[in-house]
N, C-alpha and C positions, 0 to 999 in steps of 0.2 A: 255450710260446712266445707264444700269444695267449690272450686271455680274452674270452669272449662277454659283453658288458656290457649285458645286458638287465636289469641289477640296479639300475636306478633305483628308489628307494623308491616303493612304490605309494601312491596318494592315501590319506590317513588316513580312518578310518571317519567322521570328522566332516565330511569334504569332501562336499558335495552337488554333484553334477554340474550345472553351469549349462547353460542352453540355448545353442546356438551363436549365435543372434541376440542374446542378452544379451552374449556376449563381443565380438561385432562392434560393438554399440552402445557398450559400455564403452570400447573403444579409440577408436572414432570420436569420442567425447566427450572424449578426451585423458586418460583415467584409466589407472593402471598395473595390469598383471596381477600376480597373486600367483604364487609358484613353483608351487603346485598347479594353478592355471589354465593356466600355460604347459605343465606336464607333461601335463595333460589334452588340450590342443591337439595336442601331439606324438603322444600315444597315439591320439587320434581320427584324426589324419592317417595314421599307420602302419596302423591297422586299417581305414581306409576308411570309418569311421563318420561323419566330417564330409563332407557333400556338397560336391562340387567348387565349386559356385557360392557356397557360404558360405565355403569356404576362400579363394576368390578375393576375396570381399568383405573378409575378415579381413586379407589381405595388403595390400589397398588402404587399409584403415583404418590399418594400421601405417605404410604409405608416407606418408600425409598427417599422422597424429598423432604419428609417431615412437615411440621407446621410450627409457626412461631407461637409464643405464649399467648399473644393477642388472638391469633386465629383459633387456637385451641379453646380459649375462653368463649369466643363467639360461637364456635361449633357446639360447645357444651350447653350454652344458654338456648340456642336455637333448637337443639334436640330436646332439652327439658320442656320448652314451650310448644313442642310438637303435639302434645296431648294434654291430658288432665294434670293439673298441679294441685296437690292437696293443701288446703288452707287450715292450719292448726292454730291460728292466732287467738281463737277463743279459749285455748288451753294456756293458762298463765305460767305453768312451770316451764323451765328450759327444755328444749327438744333437741336431743343429740343422738345421732346414730353412730354405729360402728360398722366398718366394712373391712373384710379381709380378702386378699387376692386368692386365698384358698391354700390349704396345706393338709398334709397327711396327719390324722389324729388331732386336728385342731377343733376342739370342742369349746373354745373360749366364748363364742356367742351365747351358748347355753347358760353360761355363768354370768357374763357381763350384762346381759339384758336385765335379769332380775336384780343383779347387784346395783346397777344404775337406778332401777325403779325404787329400790330400798333407800337410795341416797337422795331421792326427790327429783330425779331426772326422768323425763318422758322419752321412751325409745321407740320410734316408729320404724321398725325393721321389716323391710320387704326383701326377700332373698331371690336371687336368680338361681338357675340350676346349671351354671356354666361349665364347670370343670370336669373333664373326662377323668375317670378313676377315683376322684376325690369325693367321698360321700358327703353330700351337702347337709346343712343344718336341719332342713325340713325332713329329710329322710331319716335322720337320727331321731327327731322328735316323733316320727311316725312309729317308732318302736313302742311308744306309750299308747295303749289301746284307746281308741276314740278320738285321738288328737286330730284336729282339722287344720291343715295348713293353708287351705284356700279360703279367702274372705273377700267380699266386695268392699269397695271403698267406704260406704256408709258404716258397715259393721266395724271395719278397721278403725275409723275415726271415733266411733262410739266407745270402743274398747280402750283406746288411748286415753280418752277423757275420763273413763271410769276407773281403770286400774293403773294407767301410766305406761303400758308397754304392750307390744304385739310382735309376733314373729310369723309372718305370712309369706305366701308366694307372691312374687312380683305380678301386678295386674297388667294386662295388655294395654289398658288406657293410658298408662304412664310411659312417656318417652317412646311412642311407637316408631319414631324414625330410627331410634337406636336398635330396636328389634330387627328392623329391615337391614340395617348395616351389619348387625352381628351375625345374622344367618349367612350373609355373603362373605363376611370376614373369615368364617369357618371354612368356607369353600375355596377361598383365595390365598390362604396362608398369611393373612394380614392381622391375625389376632395379636401378635406382640407389638404392634405399632403404639408407641407411647401416647401420642395425641388422641388416637382412637380409643385406647383404654381409658384415658382420662375423661374424654367426652362421654363414653359409655357409662362409666361408674357414676360420675358426678351428676349427669343428667337424670339418672334414675333415682339416686339417693336424694337429690335436692327436690325432685318432684314429689317426694313423700312428705314434705313439709318440715324437714330437718333445718334447724338453725345452725347446726355445726356437725362436724364429722370427724371421728377418730379412725384413722386408716392404718391397717396392719399390712404392710407390703412385704410379702415373703419372697425369699430368694433361695435358690439351691436346687438339689436334685429332686426334691419333692414338690417343686413349684413350677409353674410354666415360665417363670423368670429364672433362668439359670445363672445369669451374670449379675454380680453384686453391684457393679457400676450402673447397670440398667435399672436395677431396683431403686437405687438412690435417685436416679433421674426421674423415675416414675413418682416417687414420693415428693420430690420437689415440684414436678408438674402439677400433681393433684392439689397440693397445698397452695401453690401460687394461683391456680385457676379458682379454687374455692374462695380464697381471699378476694380475688377480683370480682367475684359474684356476691360479695358482702356476707360470706359465711365464715364462721370460725372453723379452722381446720388444722389438724396436727397429724403427722404420720410417724410411725415407727417402722424401721426396716429391720426385719427379724429373720433368724436363721431357720431354713427348712431343709437342712442336709441330713436330718434324721426325723423320725416321727415326733410329734409333740405329745408329751405324756406317755403313759404306759400301755395304751390300748388303741386299736384301730378297728372300727366296725360301726354298729349302730347301737344296740343295747349296751354293749361294753363301754362305749363312749358316754352314753347317758349316765350310766352308773358311776363312771369316773367324774362326770360333771357334778353329780350329787355329792360326791366326796369333796370336791373343790368348794361347793356351796356350804360345806360344813367346816371350811378352813383346813381341810386335809388334802390328800392326793399328792401326785408327783411334783417334785420341786420345780421342774422347768415350766409345767403348766401353771403352777401357783405363781411363779415369778411373772409370767406373761399376763395372767389375769390381774395381778397387782398393778403392773405398770400401765396396762391399757385402762384399767379401772380408774387409776389416778388421773390419767389424761382426760377421761370422760367427765369426772367431777370437777376438774379444774376448768375445762372448756365450758362447762355449764355454769360456772360461777358459784357452785355449791361449796367449794373449798378454795381458799385463796392461795395458801402456800403449799409447797411440796409436802411438808410434814403433815399439815392438816389434811391434805388429800390422801396420804398414806394411812393416817389414823381412821379417816372416814371409811375407806375401803376395807381395812382390816376389821373394823368394828362390825360392819354389816355381814362379813363372812363368818365371824366367830359367834355373833349373838343370835344367829338363826334367822335374822330378818330377810336376808337375801334368799334363803331357802324357802321361806314363806311366800315371798313374791313369785318364786318359780312355780310353786304350787298354784298360786292365784292365776298366773298366766296360763298354765296348763289346763286348769279347770275352766277358765273363760273360753278356751278353744276346744272344749269338749273332751279333754283327756282325763283318764282315770288316775287321780292323784294318789291312790293307795300304792301304786307302783313306785312313787317317790318315797313314801314312808317305808315301804318294804321292797327294796330293789331286788330281793331274791325272787320276786314274782315275775321278773322279766324272763323270757324264754331262754332255756339253757340248751346248748348244743348237745347232741347225743354223744359226741366223742371229743376228748381233749387230749392232744399229744404234744410232746415237746419237740422243738427243733434243736437237735443236739449240736454243740460246738464241735467242729471236725478236728480241732486240735486245741492245745493250750495257748493262751495269749491274751492280748487286749483287743477289745473291739476298736478297730482303727477307723473304719467308715461304715455307714449304713446308707444304702440307696432307698430313700423313703418311697420313691415312685414305684419301685419293684414290690415293696410291701403293700402299697395301695393296690397294685394290679393283682397281687396274690389274693388279697382280701376280697376284691371285686369278683375274682374267679370262684371263690368259696360261696358266693351268692349274696354278699352284702351290698352289691351295686345293682343298678338296673341296666339291662342290655337294650331296652327300648323305653320310651318315656313312661309307659304305664306298666312296665314289667314288675314282676313280684320280687320283693326283697326278703331274704332270710335274715330275720332280726337277731338270731341266736349266734351267727357265725362271726369270726374275726380273729384277731390276735391280741394277747394280753401279756403282761410281765415282760415287756420288751427291754432287753439289755441295751443300754445306751453307750454312745461313744465314750471311750476311756475306761469302761468297766473291764475288770480282769475276769477271765473265765477259765475253767478247767475243761479238758477234753470230755465231751459227753454232757457237760452241764447245759441246761436249756438256754438258748439265745432268746426264745420267746415260747409262749404256749399258744397252740393253734386250736381254735374252737371250730369244729366242722360237723356237718351232717351227712355229707356225701363223699364216699371214698374216691370216686372218679374225679370229682372237683378238687379234692385234696391233692391228688397226684399232679394235676396241672399247676396248682398253686405252689406246691413245694419247690418247683424249679425256680420260681421267682424269689421265694423266701430264702432258699439256700444261696442264691446269687446276690442277694441284697447285702450280705455281711462280708466284710474283709477283716481278718484277724492279723495282728502283727505282734512280734515279741516285745516291742517297746511301747510304753504308755504314750498315746498321742495327747496333745493339748486339745480338750474339747473346745469347739468354736463358741464365741459369745452368743447368747440367745438374742440380745438386742444390739444391733450393729450401730444404728444411728437414729437420732430423733430429728425430725424436720418439722419446723413450725414457722 
């Protein structure tokens, strides 16, 4: 089922191990690493041979001097082969995963995995817990009683073969070199490095056994990528490296300058995902699900033309088959599917109050990160890895950019259980909105497609 892939070629006998300071200086001066040098860096990281301060300096050198496309591809492959690589060749159906750089209110994975499963695509999704303040997919699914987000590789592979999809926590056996890099990147301010992001994401995703990957690169105030050009560059880097590793790859650059959909939280977002799985729900979330879903079925070869892909996705969202697959996935991972049939069973907050518009006008801008921070303060996020989540809290009925409001009309509804937490969160919610007398042009949701 799986193969332990510590079978990267050893350095040739002619390879003379360079000093770590030489490697740091080489990259600092803008020179390219050879494949054997990158392999040596990965081996030295795994073995703990390279001191932390020198690895930190090396990451900083990469951040400032960058890496070529070829270097990034080598780095990605070496990180992927640093641990276990899952072999799914015994499953005949196409195996395509979806990755998002993370966004506020982004519940598309909850919809896309069962939608792809209904379309005949196997989705081996392992999730990281990377982003600060953004509630991750597994924490949202944790709102369903009994749902287990932790699985070992054998169980993961068995579930993929049996029902065609799984959403689980990234296992430490996959791309362990990336885990060591990532911890240090957080401490050294090198998270935004494009080659390091590319290597990190693709090494983990391709180690899951995916044959292809659909990537949602988000940009804006609700993403860690604030610059549109940088988002486009990351989309190009990921698709280029994916192709060089013989994987099918397509990326969409999408707007995250306001929350996606109408709600942010855990239970509230799962309920919205259930609506989307019924072909209902907010228009922006529906549009993104449709576009990403079309990319998945086309990449998998399930649908040939754009029209055929669109019809396939729309059919499974309206005929109930995607919703049934969601129930199948939740049940397979121990969740109580009665909550999907009866969303009113999800915990309700003790209090709901509106955030009133301070004046009449149009919603000009929304700072999505501020809304995420406010929701986190209400209790929807974890303050430490095993902290408790309040599944009832969050915000709903979010007024979007371009909407006209009267003074006192709600900009959103706040679901909360604790008055003290509300007071803290309110500052973020109030400062998230900017109203103006003239209607702005809402930004396009999908900025660019990179394939």
